[in-house]
N, C-alpha and C positions, 0 to 999 in steps of 0.2 A: 536681056538684062537680067542681072542678079537683085535679087529683093531678100531683106533680111524679113523673118517671119518667126512667130512664138512656136516653140517646139514644141516644149514643155514647163508645166509649173504645179505647184504644189500652196495650195490655197487655205490659207488661215491656219499658219504653223505656228507652233507659241514657243518664243523665246524659254530655254530649259537654262543657259549657262552665258554669259558676260564672261571674256577673261581682257583685259587689256597685257596681258604683261605676255602670252601667248604669242608665234610667230600668227602673220597672218594666214585668214584661210575662217571657212567656214566648214565645220561639221554637223551632218546632218549622216540621219539612222539609215545603215544599208538597203531596208526594207522600202523605206522612202527614195534612195538614189534608186533603187532597182525599177521601183514603181513609176517613179519618172522617167526613166532611160537617157540617168545621167550619167556621168564617167566622172571619177577622181580626177582629181583637178583644171576640172572643164569652169572657164567663166559662166559665170550665174549672176542674171539682177535681181535685187533683195528690196522689194518695198515694203517700209514698215508703216503696217494700217493706223497703230497708234499714234505716229507725231506726222508720218508723209516723207522723213527721210528715206533715199532712195540712193542704193549704190553696188556697184559689182564686186564680186571678189571670186573664190574658186572652190570646188566642194573637195571635201575632206571625208573619208568616209569614217562617220562619230558609230556610237552606244545606241543598244536601242532605245526610240522615243527620244534621242540628244537632236538638241538644233543649238548646236553654238555660237556665235559669233566671233572671234578673235581679233590682236591688233585694235588700230587702227579705225575700224569700222566698229569696234566694242563702244565706241562713243557714242556711235550713231543708235543705240538699241538698250531697252535695258532687258532684266530677267522680266517675262510675263507678255512681251508685246508679243501681235501678233502678224505673221510677214508672208508675204507673194514669194515665192522663190520660181524666180523664171528664166527660163532659156531658150535661145532663139537659133535659125540654120539659115546660112543660106540658100537660098533655092533659085532655081530660073524661074521664070513666071507661069510657063507647063506645070511646071512639078509644083509649085503653089497651089494654083487650080483645087486640084488636088490633096493637099494637105492636110493632115487631123492632126490639131497640136494634141498632147497625153495633157488629163488635168486631171490631178490626186487631189482627193481632199481627207482633208484630216481630222482629228477629235483634239479636244484640250489636251488631249495627252500624246498628240501627233499621232496617232494608230490611223490606219487607212479605216475610212470608213467607205469610199463611194471609189472609185477606178473607171474613169469611162473615157472613149472617147466621142468627143462634141462635135455633133454636128452645127456645127456654125453659122449654117442659112436661115 
């Protein structure tokens, strides 16, 4: 049986821009994309720590420090909101037992402060 499990997450990213008029998508600093093992146009789940809103969108490479929410999803976020950006993967149960998600912690400028592979046991 296949199950969906956390693959990576960026913890407490700060929204730098909200743009209602730009096409859909979610611009993320390239360094954060690489650290979290994300891919351009990959689906991600966004959890807004300020207001509890949750939504899904897709990754677009942004500029240094950028976390920009665009299109309809921009109505769910304000500049300065703290976000969790999560990606998931489908694994069979056997592979899921040994899977360790990539967790990336950032500071108030969206710079990586800790990158680790957690032991969730």
